[in-house]
mmJSON file of the N, C-alpha and C atoms, coordinates in Angstrom:
{"data_MODEL":{"atom_site":{
"group_PDB":["ATOM","ATOM","ATOM","ATOM","ATOM","ATOM","ATOM","ATOM","ATOM","ATOM","ATOM","ATOM","ATOM","ATOM","ATOM","ATOM","ATOM","ATOM","ATOM","ATOM","ATOM","ATOM","ATOM","ATOM","ATOM","ATOM","ATOM","ATOM","ATOM","ATOM","ATOM","ATOM","ATOM","ATOM","ATOM","ATOM","ATOM","ATOM","ATOM","ATOM","ATOM","ATOM","ATOM","ATOM","ATOM","ATOM","ATOM","ATOM","ATOM","ATOM","ATOM","ATOM","ATOM","ATOM","ATOM","ATOM","ATOM","ATOM","ATOM","ATOM","ATOM","ATOM","ATOM","ATOM","ATOM","ATOM","ATOM","ATOM","ATOM","ATOM","ATOM","ATOM","ATOM","ATOM","ATOM","ATOM","ATOM","ATOM","ATOM","ATOM","ATOM","ATOM","ATOM","ATOM","ATOM","ATOM","ATOM","ATOM","ATOM","ATOM","ATOM","ATOM","ATOM","ATOM","ATOM","ATOM","ATOM","ATOM","ATOM","ATOM","ATOM","ATOM","ATOM","ATOM","ATOM","ATOM","ATOM","ATOM","ATOM","ATOM","ATOM","ATOM","ATOM","ATOM","ATOM","ATOM","ATOM","ATOM","ATOM","ATOM","ATOM","ATOM","ATOM","ATOM","ATOM","ATOM","ATOM","ATOM","ATOM","ATOM","ATOM","ATOM","ATOM","ATOM","ATOM","ATOM","ATOM","ATOM","ATOM","ATOM","ATOM","ATOM","ATOM","ATOM","ATOM","ATOM","ATOM","ATOM","ATOM","ATOM","ATOM","ATOM","ATOM","ATOM","ATOM","ATOM","ATOM","ATOM","ATOM","ATOM","ATOM","ATOM","ATOM","ATOM","ATOM","ATOM","ATOM","ATOM","ATOM","ATOM","ATOM","ATOM","ATOM","ATOM","ATOM","ATOM","ATOM","ATOM","ATOM","ATOM","ATOM","ATOM","ATOM","ATOM","ATOM","ATOM","ATOM","ATOM","ATOM","ATOM","ATOM","ATOM","ATOM","ATOM","ATOM","ATOM","ATOM","ATOM","ATOM","ATOM","ATOM","ATOM","ATOM","ATOM","ATOM","ATOM","ATOM","ATOM","ATOM","ATOM","ATOM","ATOM","ATOM","ATOM","ATOM","ATOM","ATOM","ATOM","ATOM","ATOM","ATOM","ATOM","ATOM","ATOM","ATOM","ATOM","ATOM","ATOM","ATOM","ATOM","ATOM","ATOM","ATOM","ATOM","ATOM","ATOM","ATOM","ATOM","ATOM","ATOM","ATOM","ATOM","ATOM","ATOM","ATOM","ATOM"],
"id":[1,2,3,4,5,6,7,8,9,10,11,12,13,14,15,16,17,18,19,20,21,22,23,24,25,26,27,28,29,30,31,32,33,34,35,36,37,38,39,40,41,42,43,44,45,46,47,48,49,50,51,52,53,54,55,56,57,58,59,60,61,62,63,64,65,66,67,68,69,70,71,72,73,74,75,76,77,78,79,80,81,82,83,84,85,86,87,88,89,90,91,92,93,94,95,96,97,98,99,100,101,102,103,104,105,106,107,108,109,110,111,112,113,114,115,116,117,118,119,120,121,122,123,124,125,126,127,128,129,130,131,132,133,134,135,136,137,138,139,140,141,142,143,144,145,146,147,148,149,150,151,152,153,154,155,156,157,158,159,160,161,162,163,164,165,166,167,168,169,170,171,172,173,174,175,176,177,178,179,180,181,182,183,184,185,186,187,188,189,190,191,192,193,194,195,196,197,198,199,200,201,202,203,204,205,206,207,208,209,210,211,212,213,214,215,216,217,218,219,220,221,222,223,224,225,226,227,228,229,230,231,232,233,234,235,236,237,238,239,240,241,242,243,244,245,246],
"type_symbol":["N","C","C","N","C","C","N","C","C","N","C","C","N","C","C","N","C","C","N","C","C","N","C","C","N","C","C","N","C","C","N","C","C","N","C","C","N","C","C","N","C","C","N","C","C","N","C","C","N","C","C","N","C","C","N","C","C","N","C","C","N","C","C","N","C","C","N","C","C","N","C","C","N","C","C","N","C","C","N","C","C","N","C","C","N","C","C","N","C","C","N","C","C","N","C","C","N","C","C","N","C","C","N","C","C","N","C","C","N","C","C","N","C","C","N","C","C","N","C","C","N","C","C","N","C","C","N","C","C","N","C","C","N","C","C","N","C","C","N","C","C","N","C","C","N","C","C","N","C","C","N","C","C","N","C","C","N","C","C","N","C","C","N","C","C","N","C","C","N","C","C","N","C","C","N","C","C","N","C","C","N","C","C","N","C","C","N","C","C","N","C","C","N","C","C","N","C","C","N","C","C","N","C","C","N","C","C","N","C","C","N","C","C","N","C","C","N","C","C","N","C","C","N","C","C","N","C","C","N","C","C","N","C","C","N","C","C","N","C","C","N","C","C","N","C","C"],
"label_atom_id":["N","CA","C","N","CA","C","N","CA","C","N","CA","C","N","CA","C","N","CA","C","N","CA","C","N","CA","C","N","CA","C","N","CA","C","N","CA","C","N","CA","C","N","CA","C","N","CA","C","N","CA","C","N","CA","C","N","CA","C","N","CA","C","N","CA","C","N","CA","C","N","CA","C","N","CA","C","N","CA","C","N","CA","C","N","CA","C","N","CA","C","N","CA","C","N","CA","C","N","CA","C","N","CA","C","N","CA","C","N","CA","C","N","CA","C","N","CA","C","N","CA","C","N","CA","C","N","CA","C","N","CA","C","N","CA","C","N","CA","C","N","CA","C","N","CA","C","N","CA","C","N","CA","C","N","CA","C","N","CA","C","N","CA","C","N","CA","C","N","CA","C","N","CA","C","N","CA","C","N","CA","C","N","CA","C","N","CA","C","N","CA","C","N","CA","C","N","CA","C","N","CA","C","N","CA","C","N","CA","C","N","CA","C","N","CA","C","N","CA","C","N","CA","C","N","CA","C","N","CA","C","N","CA","C","N","CA","C","N","CA","C","N","CA","C","N","CA","C","N","CA","C","N","CA","C","N","CA","C","N","CA","C","N","CA","C","N","CA","C","N","CA","C","N","CA","C","N","CA","C","N","CA","C","N","CA","C"],
"label_alt_id":[null,null,null,null,null,null,null,null,null,null,null,null,null,null,null,null,null,null,null,null,null,null,null,null,null,null,null,null,null,null,null,null,null,null,null,null,null,null,null,null,null,null,null,null,null,null,null,null,null,null,null,null,null,null,null,null,null,null,null,null,null,null,null,null,null,null,null,null,null,null,null,null,null,null,null,null,null,null,null,null,null,null,null,null,null,null,null,null,null,null,null,null,null,null,null,null,null,null,null,null,null,null,null,null,null,null,null,null,null,null,null,null,null,null,null,null,null,null,null,null,null,null,null,null,null,null,null,null,null,null,null,null,null,null,null,null,null,null,null,null,null,null,null,null,null,null,null,null,null,null,null,null,null,null,null,null,null,null,null,null,null,null,null,null,null,null,null,null,null,null,null,null,null,null,null,null,null,null,null,null,null,null,null,null,null,null,null,null,null,null,null,null,null,null,null,null,null,null,null,null,null,null,null,null,null,null,null,null,null,null,null,null,null,null,null,null,null,null,null,null,null,null,null,null,null,null,null,null,null,null,null,null,null,null,null,null,null,null,null,null,null,null,null,null,null,null],
"label_comp_id":["MET","MET","MET","HIS","HIS","HIS","GLY","GLY","GLY","PRO","PRO","PRO","LYS","LYS","LYS","ALA","ALA","ALA","ALA","ALA","ALA","ALA","ALA","ALA","GLU","GLU","GLU","LYS","LYS","LYS","VAL","VAL","VAL","GLY","GLY","GLY","SER","SER","SER","ARG","ARG","ARG","ILE","ILE","ILE","ILE","ILE","ILE","ARG","ARG","ARG","GLU","GLU","GLU","ALA","ALA","ALA","GLU","GLU","GLU","LYS","LYS","LYS","ILE","ILE","ILE","ALA","ALA","ALA","ALA","ALA","ALA","PHE","PHE","PHE","PRO","PRO","PRO","ARG","ARG","ARG","LEU","LEU","LEU","GLY","GLY","GLY","ARG","ARG","ARG","ILE","ILE","ILE","VAL","VAL","VAL","PRO","PRO","PRO","GLU","GLU","GLU","PHE","PHE","PHE","GLY","GLY","GLY","ASN","ASN","ASN","PRO","PRO","PRO","GLN","GLN","GLN","ILE","ILE","ILE","ARG","ARG","ARG","GLU","GLU","GLU","ILE","ILE","ILE","ILE","ILE","ILE","SER","SER","SER","GLN","GLN","GLN","SER","SER","SER","TYR","TYR","TYR","ARG","ARG","ARG","ILE","ILE","ILE","ILE","ILE","ILE","TYR","TYR","TYR","LYS","LYS","LYS","PHE","PHE","PHE","ASP","ASP","ASP","GLU","GLU","GLU","GLU","GLU","GLU","GLY","GLY","GLY","ASP","ASP","ASP","LEU","LEU","LEU","ALA","ALA","ALA","ALA","ALA","ALA","ILE","ILE","ILE","LEU","LEU","LEU","ARG","ARG","ARG","ILE","ILE","ILE","TRP","TRP","TRP","HIS","HIS","HIS","GLY","GLY","GLY","ALA","ALA","ALA","ARG","ARG","ARG","GLU","GLU","GLU","PRO","PRO","PRO","LEU","LEU","LEU","SER","SER","SER","TRP","TRP","TRP","PRO","PRO","PRO","MET","MET","MET","THR","THR","THR","LEU","LEU","LEU","ASP","ASP","ASP","LEU","LEU","LEU"],
"label_asym_id":["A","A","A","A","A","A","A","A","A","A","A","A","A","A","A","A","A","A","A","A","A","A","A","A","A","A","A","A","A","A","A","A","A","A","A","A","A","A","A","A","A","A","A","A","A","A","A","A","A","A","A","A","A","A","A","A","A","A","A","A","A","A","A","A","A","A","A","A","A","A","A","A","A","A","A","A","A","A","A","A","A","A","A","A","A","A","A","A","A","A","A","A","A","A","A","A","A","A","A","A","A","A","A","A","A","A","A","A","A","A","A","A","A","A","A","A","A","A","A","A","A","A","A","A","A","A","A","A","A","A","A","A","A","A","A","A","A","A","A","A","A","A","A","A","A","A","A","A","A","A","A","A","A","A","A","A","A","A","A","A","A","A","A","A","A","A","A","A","A","A","A","A","A","A","A","A","A","A","A","A","A","A","A","A","A","A","A","A","A","A","A","A","A","A","A","A","A","A","A","A","A","A","A","A","A","A","A","A","A","A","A","A","A","A","A","A","A","A","A","A","A","A","A","A","A","A","A","A","A","A","A","A","A","A","A","A","A","A","A","A","A","A","A","A","A","A"],
"label_entity_id":["1","1","1","1","1","1","1","1","1","1","1","1","1","1","1","1","1","1","1","1","1","1","1","1","1","1","1","1","1","1","1","1","1","1","1","1","1","1","1","1","1","1","1","1","1","1","1","1","1","1","1","1","1","1","1","1","1","1","1","1","1","1","1","1","1","1","1","1","1","1","1","1","1","1","1","1","1","1","1","1","1","1","1","1","1","1","1","1","1","1","1","1","1","1","1","1","1","1","1","1","1","1","1","1","1","1","1","1","1","1","1","1","1","1","1","1","1","1","1","1","1","1","1","1","1","1","1","1","1","1","1","1","1","1","1","1","1","1","1","1","1","1","1","1","1","1","1","1","1","1","1","1","1","1","1","1","1","1","1","1","1","1","1","1","1","1","1","1","1","1","1","1","1","1","1","1","1","1","1","1","1","1","1","1","1","1","1","1","1","1","1","1","1","1","1","1","1","1","1","1","1","1","1","1","1","1","1","1","1","1","1","1","1","1","1","1","1","1","1","1","1","1","1","1","1","1","1","1","1","1","1","1","1","1","1","1","1","1","1","1","1","1","1","1","1","1"],
"label_seq_id":[1,1,1,2,2,2,3,3,3,4,4,4,5,5,5,6,6,6,7,7,7,8,8,8,9,9,9,10,10,10,11,11,11,12,12,12,13,13,13,14,14,14,15,15,15,16,16,16,17,17,17,18,18,18,19,19,19,20,20,20,21,21,21,22,22,22,23,23,23,24,24,24,25,25,25,26,26,26,27,27,27,28,28,28,29,29,29,30,30,30,31,31,31,32,32,32,33,33,33,34,34,34,35,35,35,36,36,36,37,37,37,38,38,38,39,39,39,40,40,40,41,41,41,42,42,42,43,43,43,44,44,44,45,45,45,46,46,46,47,47,47,48,48,48,49,49,49,50,50,50,51,51,51,52,52,52,53,53,53,54,54,54,55,55,55,56,56,56,57,57,57,58,58,58,59,59,59,60,60,60,61,61,61,62,62,62,63,63,63,64,64,64,65,65,65,66,66,66,67,67,67,68,68,68,69,69,69,70,70,70,71,71,71,72,72,72,73,73,73,74,74,74,75,75,75,76,76,76,77,77,77,78,78,78,79,79,79,80,80,80,81,81,81,82,82,82],
"pdbx_PDB_ins_code":[null,null,null,null,null,null,null,null,null,null,null,null,null,null,null,null,null,null,null,null,null,null,null,null,null,null,null,null,null,null,null,null,null,null,null,null,null,null,null,null,null,null,null,null,null,null,null,null,null,null,null,null,null,null,null,null,null,null,null,null,null,null,null,null,null,null,null,null,null,null,null,null,null,null,null,null,null,null,null,null,null,null,null,null,null,null,null,null,null,null,null,null,null,null,null,null,null,null,null,null,null,null,null,null,null,null,null,null,null,null,null,null,null,null,null,null,null,null,null,null,null,null,null,null,null,null,null,null,null,null,null,null,null,null,null,null,null,null,null,null,null,null,null,null,null,null,null,null,null,null,null,null,null,null,null,null,null,null,null,null,null,null,null,null,null,null,null,null,null,null,null,null,null,null,null,null,null,null,null,null,null,null,null,null,null,null,null,null,null,null,null,null,null,null,null,null,null,null,null,null,null,null,null,null,null,null,null,null,null,null,null,null,null,null,null,null,null,null,null,null,null,null,null,null,null,null,null,null,null,null,null,null,null,null,null,null,null,null,null,null,null,null,null,null,null,null],
"Cartn_x":[89.63,88.348,87.263,86.305,85.212,83.894,82.816,81.507,80.836,79.715,78.918,79.678,80.531,81.275,82.219,82.909,83.829,83.062,81.915,81.096,80.618,80.183,79.723,80.869,82.053,83.206,83.561,83.444,83.736,82.735,81.455,80.425,80.66,80.924,81.182,82.372,83.436,84.627,84.317,83.522,83.148,82.314,81.386,80.548,81.407,82.376,83.282,84.069,84.542,85.264,84.365,83.109,82.166,81.914,81.801,81.597,82.792,83.98,85.161,85.104,84.594,84.417,83.408,82.322,81.298,81.903,82.725,83.347,84.221,84.915,85.819,85.078,84.032,83.311,81.808,81.188,79.777,78.811,79.181,78.294,78.458,79.254,79.549,78.314,77.488,76.336,75.214,74.248,73.089,72.041,71.199,70.094,69.13,68.678,67.758,66.408,65.951,64.716,63.484,63.427,62.259,62.097,63.17,63.114,63.329,64.112,64.336,65.067,65.732,66.478,67.952,68.543,69.933,70.943,70.553,71.468,71.291,70.337,70.16,70.531,71.598,72.151,72.402,72.774,73.074,74.178,74.866,75.838,75.369,75.377,74.991,76.26,76.262,77.386,76.824,77.012,76.401,74.896,74.302,72.854,72.436,73.362,73.079,73.027,72.074,71.981,72.494,73.55,74.096,73.561,72.613,71.899,72.462,72.772,73.405,72.905,73.195,72.832,74.07,74.221,75.343,74.857,75.659,75.286,75.51,75.018,75.07,76.488,77.431,78.814,79.507,78.925,79.563,80.672,80.681,81.733,81.41,80.133,79.708,78.704,78.962,78.053,77.706,76.477,76.023,75.297,75.672,74.966,73.652,72.56,71.227,70.762,71.075,70.611,71.398,71.625,72.175,71.037,70.598,69.355,69.636,69.229,69.391,68.304,68.673,67.75,66.579,66.698,65.624,64.541,64.77,63.796,62.693,61.717,60.6,61.123,60.334,60.773,61.094,62.002,62.46,61.374,60.985,60.055,60.187,60.586,60.749,60.951,60.591,60.704,62.153,62.442,63.769,63.781,64.465,64.47,65.874,66.878,68.242,68.609,68.962,69.429,70.945,71.576,73.028,73.373],
"Cartn_y":[171.634,171.961,171.266,170.682,169.975,170.43,170.026,170.321,171.515,171.942,173.035,174.347,174.656,175.911,175.913,174.816,174.72,174.808,174.166,174.218,175.642,176.339,177.72,178.625,178.421,179.226,178.979,177.747,177.41,178.104,178.056,178.726,180.228,180.799,182.228,182.662,181.891,182.216,182.175,181.214,181.104,182.318,182.732,183.895,185.16,185.297,186.449,186.458,185.303,185.234,185.644,185.208,185.594,187.101,187.675,189.117,189.883,189.362,189.999,189.962,188.877,188.803,189.849,189.993,190.982,192.377,192.683,194.011,194.27,193.256,193.416,193.372,192.549,192.336,192.327,193.496,193.523,192.949,192.911,192.359,190.847,190.245,188.818,187.942,188.297,187.462,187.546,186.665,186.688,187.649,188.148,189.006,188.162,188.692,187.959,187.843,186.626,186.444,187.093,187.127,187.678,189.183,189.866,191.312,191.783,191.077,191.444,192.764,193.255,194.507,194.164,194.673,194.321,194.756,195.648,196.087,195.296,194.389,193.508,192.106,191.602,190.328,189.39,188.175,187.185,186.263,185.763,184.696,183.565,182.362,181.188,180.564,180.337,179.691,178.56,177.353,176.169,176.386,176.387,176.547,177.993,178.924,180.323,181.182,182.105,183.123,184.422,184.957,186.224,187.279,188.075,189.021,190.409,191.105,192.411,193.364,194.635,195.692,196.539,197.031,197.914,199.151,200.224,201.476,201.369,202.343,202.306,202.201,202.815,202.768,201.456,200.712,199.488,199.762,200.975,201.357,200.973,200.836,200.577,199.433,198.447,197.304,197.125,196.721,196.478,195.143,194.311,193.043,193.353,192.903,193.156,192.056,190.826,189.713,188.464,187.646,186.305,185.359,184.605,183.851,182.37,181.537,180.092,179.555,178.731,178.204,177.41,176.887,176.098,176.97,178.265,179.173,179.515,180.234,180.67,181.44,181.503,182.259,183.707,184.248,185.61,186.61,187.446,188.542,189.559,190.766,191.84,193.116,194.231,195.498,195.928,196.521,197.051,198.513,198.83,200.205,200.792,200.031,200.517,201.296,202.547,203.379,203.481,203.353,203.509,204.84],
"Cartn_z":[260.578,261.159,260.331,261.03,260.373,260.977,260.353,260.912,260.271,260.888,260.309,260.17,261.139,261.07,259.874,259.652,258.516,257.199,257.14,255.923,255.664,256.699,256.555,256.102,256.65,256.243,254.781,254.338,252.947,252.011,252.353,251.547,251.552,252.723,252.832,252.0,252.019,251.222,249.735,249.322,247.908,247.491,248.328,248.012,247.937,248.81,248.758,247.448,247.005,245.731,244.57,244.608,243.551,243.583,244.772,244.896,244.322,244.497,243.913,242.39,241.816,240.361,239.891,240.654,240.308,240.296,241.281,241.353,240.127,239.663,238.521,237.18,237.096,235.836,236.083,236.302,236.688,235.647,234.391,233.364,233.198,234.051,233.966,234.183,235.141,235.49,234.466,234.637,233.734,234.278,233.394,233.798,234.63,235.756,236.635,235.921,235.634,234.869,235.507,236.829,237.508,237.274,236.896,236.75,235.323,234.539,233.149,232.958,233.97,233.902,233.654,232.566,232.265,233.324,234.224,235.275,236.57,236.613,237.771,237.313,237.858,237.395,238.569,238.21,239.248,238.794,239.784,239.602,240.506,239.986,240.765,241.333,242.633,243.303,244.146,243.674,244.271,244.347,245.512,245.647,245.874,245.785,246.097,244.842,244.833,243.791,244.408,243.845,244.309,243.348,243.82,242.982,243.241,242.166,242.299,241.223,241.435,240.505,240.265,239.03,238.757,238.015,238.095,237.437,235.933,235.203,233.738,233.196,233.858,233.402,233.783,234.699,235.173,236.168,236.732,237.679,239.116,239.431,240.799,240.812,241.63,241.76,243.231,243.488,244.856,244.909,245.848,246.035,246.721,246.11,246.633,247.568,247.211,248.03,247.685,248.688,248.495,248.855,247.882,247.981,247.802,248.745,248.605,247.69,246.754,245.753,246.307,247.521,248.107,248.742,248.82,249.436,248.456,248.949,248.11,246.898,245.83,244.649,244.991,244.24,244.459,244.089,245.041,244.759,245.873,245.525,246.48,245.706,246.252,245.524,245.35,244.215,243.946,244.363,245.44,245.927,245.965,245.624,245.723,244.473,244.637,243.533,243.596,242.464,242.409,241.787],
"occupancy":[1.0,1.0,1.0,1.0,1.0,1.0,1.0,1.0,1.0,1.0,1.0,1.0,1.0,1.0,1.0,1.0,1.0,1.0,1.0,1.0,1.0,1.0,1.0,1.0,1.0,1.0,1.0,1.0,1.0,1.0,1.0,1.0,1.0,1.0,1.0,1.0,1.0,1.0,1.0,1.0,1.0,1.0,1.0,1.0,1.0,1.0,1.0,1.0,1.0,1.0,1.0,1.0,1.0,1.0,1.0,1.0,1.0,1.0,1.0,1.0,1.0,1.0,1.0,1.0,1.0,1.0,1.0,1.0,1.0,1.0,1.0,1.0,1.0,1.0,1.0,1.0,1.0,1.0,1.0,1.0,1.0,1.0,1.0,1.0,1.0,1.0,1.0,1.0,1.0,1.0,1.0,1.0,1.0,1.0,1.0,1.0,1.0,1.0,1.0,1.0,1.0,1.0,1.0,1.0,1.0,1.0,1.0,1.0,1.0,1.0,1.0,1.0,1.0,1.0,1.0,1.0,1.0,1.0,1.0,1.0,1.0,1.0,1.0,1.0,1.0,1.0,1.0,1.0,1.0,1.0,1.0,1.0,1.0,1.0,1.0,1.0,1.0,1.0,1.0,1.0,1.0,1.0,1.0,1.0,1.0,1.0,1.0,1.0,1.0,1.0,1.0,1.0,1.0,1.0,1.0,1.0,1.0,1.0,1.0,1.0,1.0,1.0,1.0,1.0,1.0,1.0,1.0,1.0,1.0,1.0,1.0,1.0,1.0,1.0,1.0,1.0,1.0,1.0,1.0,1.0,1.0,1.0,1.0,1.0,1.0,1.0,1.0,1.0,1.0,1.0,1.0,1.0,1.0,1.0,1.0,1.0,1.0,1.0,1.0,1.0,1.0,1.0,1.0,1.0,1.0,1.0,1.0,1.0,1.0,1.0,1.0,1.0,1.0,1.0,1.0,1.0,1.0,1.0,1.0,1.0,1.0,1.0,1.0,1.0,1.0,1.0,1.0,1.0,1.0,1.0,1.0,1.0,1.0,1.0,1.0,1.0,1.0,1.0,1.0,1.0,1.0,1.0,1.0,1.0,1.0,1.0],
"B_iso_or_equiv":[0.0,0.0,0.0,0.0,0.0,0.0,0.0,0.0,0.0,0.0,0.0,0.0,0.0,0.0,0.0,0.0,0.0,0.0,0.0,0.0,0.0,0.0,0.0,0.0,0.0,0.0,0.0,0.0,0.0,0.0,0.0,0.0,0.0,0.0,0.0,0.0,0.0,0.0,0.0,0.0,0.0,0.0,0.0,0.0,0.0,0.0,0.0,0.0,0.0,0.0,0.0,0.0,0.0,0.0,0.0,0.0,0.0,0.0,0.0,0.0,0.0,0.0,0.0,0.0,0.0,0.0,0.0,0.0,0.0,0.0,0.0,0.0,0.0,0.0,0.0,0.0,0.0,0.0,0.0,0.0,0.0,0.0,0.0,0.0,0.0,0.0,0.0,0.0,0.0,0.0,0.0,0.0,0.0,0.0,0.0,0.0,0.0,0.0,0.0,0.0,0.0,0.0,0.0,0.0,0.0,0.0,0.0,0.0,0.0,0.0,0.0,0.0,0.0,0.0,0.0,0.0,0.0,0.0,0.0,0.0,0.0,0.0,0.0,0.0,0.0,0.0,0.0,0.0,0.0,0.0,0.0,0.0,0.0,0.0,0.0,0.0,0.0,0.0,0.0,0.0,0.0,0.0,0.0,0.0,0.0,0.0,0.0,0.0,0.0,0.0,0.0,0.0,0.0,0.0,0.0,0.0,0.0,0.0,0.0,0.0,0.0,0.0,0.0,0.0,0.0,0.0,0.0,0.0,0.0,0.0,0.0,0.0,0.0,0.0,0.0,0.0,0.0,0.0,0.0,0.0,0.0,0.0,0.0,0.0,0.0,0.0,0.0,0.0,0.0,0.0,0.0,0.0,0.0,0.0,0.0,0.0,0.0,0.0,0.0,0.0,0.0,0.0,0.0,0.0,0.0,0.0,0.0,0.0,0.0,0.0,0.0,0.0,0.0,0.0,0.0,0.0,0.0,0.0,0.0,0.0,0.0,0.0,0.0,0.0,0.0,0.0,0.0,0.0,0.0,0.0,0.0,0.0,0.0,0.0,0.0,0.0,0.0,0.0,0.0,0.0,0.0,0.0,0.0,0.0,0.0,0.0],
"pdbx_formal_charge":[null,null,null,null,null,null,null,null,null,null,null,null,null,null,null,null,null,null,null,null,null,null,null,null,null,null,null,null,null,null,null,null,null,null,null,null,null,null,null,null,null,null,null,null,null,null,null,null,null,null,null,null,null,null,null,null,null,null,null,null,null,null,null,null,null,null,null,null,null,null,null,null,null,null,null,null,null,null,null,null,null,null,null,null,null,null,null,null,null,null,null,null,null,null,null,null,null,null,null,null,null,null,null,null,null,null,null,null,null,null,null,null,null,null,null,null,null,null,null,null,null,null,null,null,null,null,null,null,null,null,null,null,null,null,null,null,null,null,null,null,null,null,null,null,null,null,null,null,null,null,null,null,null,null,null,null,null,null,null,null,null,null,null,null,null,null,null,null,null,null,null,null,null,null,null,null,null,null,null,null,null,null,null,null,null,null,null,null,null,null,null,null,null,null,null,null,null,null,null,null,null,null,null,null,null,null,null,null,null,null,null,null,null,null,null,null,null,null,null,null,null,null,null,null,null,null,null,null,null,null,null,null,null,null,null,null,null,null,null,null,null,null,null,null,null,null],
"auth_seq_id":[1,1,1,2,2,2,3,3,3,4,4,4,5,5,5,6,6,6,7,7,7,8,8,8,9,9,9,10,10,10,11,11,11,12,12,12,13,13,13,14,14,14,15,15,15,16,16,16,17,17,17,18,18,18,19,19,19,20,20,20,21,21,21,22,22,22,23,23,23,24,24,24,25,25,25,26,26,26,27,27,27,28,28,28,29,29,29,30,30,30,31,31,31,32,32,32,33,33,33,34,34,34,35,35,35,36,36,36,37,37,37,38,38,38,39,39,39,40,40,40,41,41,41,42,42,42,43,43,43,44,44,44,45,45,45,46,46,46,47,47,47,48,48,48,49,49,49,50,50,50,51,51,51,52,52,52,53,53,53,54,54,54,55,55,55,56,56,56,57,57,57,58,58,58,59,59,59,60,60,60,61,61,61,62,62,62,63,63,63,64,64,64,65,65,65,66,66,66,67,67,67,68,68,68,69,69,69,70,70,70,71,71,71,72,72,72,73,73,73,74,74,74,75,75,75,76,76,76,77,77,77,78,78,78,79,79,79,80,80,80,81,81,81,82,82,82],
"auth_comp_id":["MET","MET","MET","HIS","HIS","HIS","GLY","GLY","GLY","PRO","PRO","PRO","LYS","LYS","LYS","ALA","ALA","ALA","ALA","ALA","ALA","ALA","ALA","ALA","GLU","GLU","GLU","LYS","LYS","LYS","VAL","VAL","VAL","GLY","GLY","GLY","SER","SER","SER","ARG","ARG","ARG","ILE","ILE","ILE","ILE","ILE","ILE","ARG","ARG","ARG","GLU","GLU","GLU","ALA","ALA","ALA","GLU","GLU","GLU","LYS","LYS","LYS","ILE","ILE","ILE","ALA","ALA","ALA","ALA","ALA","ALA","PHE","PHE","PHE","PRO","PRO","PRO","ARG","ARG","ARG","LEU","LEU","LEU","GLY","GLY","GLY","ARG","ARG","ARG","ILE","ILE","ILE","VAL","VAL","VAL","PRO","PRO","PRO","GLU","GLU","GLU","PHE","PHE","PHE","GLY","GLY","GLY","ASN","ASN","ASN","PRO","PRO","PRO","GLN","GLN","GLN","ILE","ILE","ILE","ARG","ARG","ARG","GLU","GLU","GLU","ILE","ILE","ILE","ILE","ILE","ILE","SER","SER","SER","GLN","GLN","GLN","SER","SER","SER","TYR","TYR","TYR","ARG","ARG","ARG","ILE","ILE","ILE","ILE","ILE","ILE","TYR","TYR","TYR","LYS","LYS","LYS","PHE","PHE","PHE","ASP","ASP","ASP","GLU","GLU","GLU","GLU","GLU","GLU","GLY","GLY","GLY","ASP","ASP","ASP","LEU","LEU","LEU","ALA","ALA","ALA","ALA","ALA","ALA","ILE","ILE","ILE","LEU","LEU","LEU","ARG","ARG","ARG","ILE","ILE","ILE","TRP","TRP","TRP","HIS","HIS","HIS","GLY","GLY","GLY","ALA","ALA","ALA","ARG","ARG","ARG","GLU","GLU","GLU","PRO","PRO","PRO","LEU","LEU","LEU","SER","SER","SER","TRP","TRP","TRP","PRO","PRO","PRO","MET","MET","MET","THR","THR","THR","LEU","LEU","LEU","ASP","ASP","ASP","LEU","LEU","LEU"],
"auth_asym_id":["A","A","A","A","A","A","A","A","A","A","A","A","A","A","A","A","A","A","A","A","A","A","A","A","A","A","A","A","A","A","A","A","A","A","A","A","A","A","A","A","A","A","A","A","A","A","A","A","A","A","A","A","A","A","A","A","A","A","A","A","A","A","A","A","A","A","A","A","A","A","A","A","A","A","A","A","A","A","A","A","A","A","A","A","A","A","A","A","A","A","A","A","A","A","A","A","A","A","A","A","A","A","A","A","A","A","A","A","A","A","A","A","A","A","A","A","A","A","A","A","A","A","A","A","A","A","A","A","A","A","A","A","A","A","A","A","A","A","A","A","A","A","A","A","A","A","A","A","A","A","A","A","A","A","A","A","A","A","A","A","A","A","A","A","A","A","A","A","A","A","A","A","A","A","A","A","A","A","A","A","A","A","A","A","A","A","A","A","A","A","A","A","A","A","A","A","A","A","A","A","A","A","A","A","A","A","A","A","A","A","A","A","A","A","A","A","A","A","A","A","A","A","A","A","A","A","A","A","A","A","A","A","A","A","A","A","A","A","A","A","A","A","A","A","A","A"],
"auth_atom_id":["N","CA","C","N","CA","C","N","CA","C","N","CA","C","N","CA","C","N","CA","C","N","CA","C","N","CA","C","N","CA","C","N","CA","C","N","CA","C","N","CA","C","N","CA","C","N","CA","C","N","CA","C","N","CA","C","N","CA","C","N","CA","C","N","CA","C","N","CA","C","N","CA","C","N","CA","C","N","CA","C","N","CA","C","N","CA","C","N","CA","C","N","CA","C","N","CA","C","N","CA","C","N","CA","C","N","CA","C","N","CA","C","N","CA","C","N","CA","C","N","CA","C","N","CA","C","N","CA","C","N","CA","C","N","CA","C","N","CA","C","N","CA","C","N","CA","C","N","CA","C","N","CA","C","N","CA","C","N","CA","C","N","CA","C","N","CA","C","N","CA","C","N","CA","C","N","CA","C","N","CA","C","N","CA","C","N","CA","C","N","CA","C","N","CA","C","N","CA","C","N","CA","C","N","CA","C","N","CA","C","N","CA","C","N","CA","C","N","CA","C","N","CA","C","N","CA","C","N","CA","C","N","CA","C","N","CA","C","N","CA","C","N","CA","C","N","CA","C","N","CA","C","N","CA","C","N","CA","C","N","CA","C","N","CA","C","N","CA","C","N","CA","C","N","CA","C","N","CA","C","N","CA","C","N","CA","C"],
"pdbx_PDB_model_num":[1,1,1,1,1,1,1,1,1,1,1,1,1,1,1,1,1,1,1,1,1,1,1,1,1,1,1,1,1,1,1,1,1,1,1,1,1,1,1,1,1,1,1,1,1,1,1,1,1,1,1,1,1,1,1,1,1,1,1,1,1,1,1,1,1,1,1,1,1,1,1,1,1,1,1,1,1,1,1,1,1,1,1,1,1,1,1,1,1,1,1,1,1,1,1,1,1,1,1,1,1,1,1,1,1,1,1,1,1,1,1,1,1,1,1,1,1,1,1,1,1,1,1,1,1,1,1,1,1,1,1,1,1,1,1,1,1,1,1,1,1,1,1,1,1,1,1,1,1,1,1,1,1,1,1,1,1,1,1,1,1,1,1,1,1,1,1,1,1,1,1,1,1,1,1,1,1,1,1,1,1,1,1,1,1,1,1,1,1,1,1,1,1,1,1,1,1,1,1,1,1,1,1,1,1,1,1,1,1,1,1,1,1,1,1,1,1,1,1,1,1,1,1,1,1,1,1,1,1,1,1,1,1,1,1,1,1,1,1,1,1,1,1,1,1,1]
}}}
């Protein structure tokens, strides 16, 4: 399979693999500079920032946003409580 659909599936599969890493090792990513909160982190996958938050124990992680690097700078309220 070739074309845009194949490319989208490849990107989607890569993001899923990164999300699995986050679930296993929530402290793996770097602290998101825009927020400076040690529980809000990101993993960079190609041009995408996978931004997530985890609880104090590191037992529960939630992906907050998948952000393409070419988009406007990241700014939005943090309302998700874990």
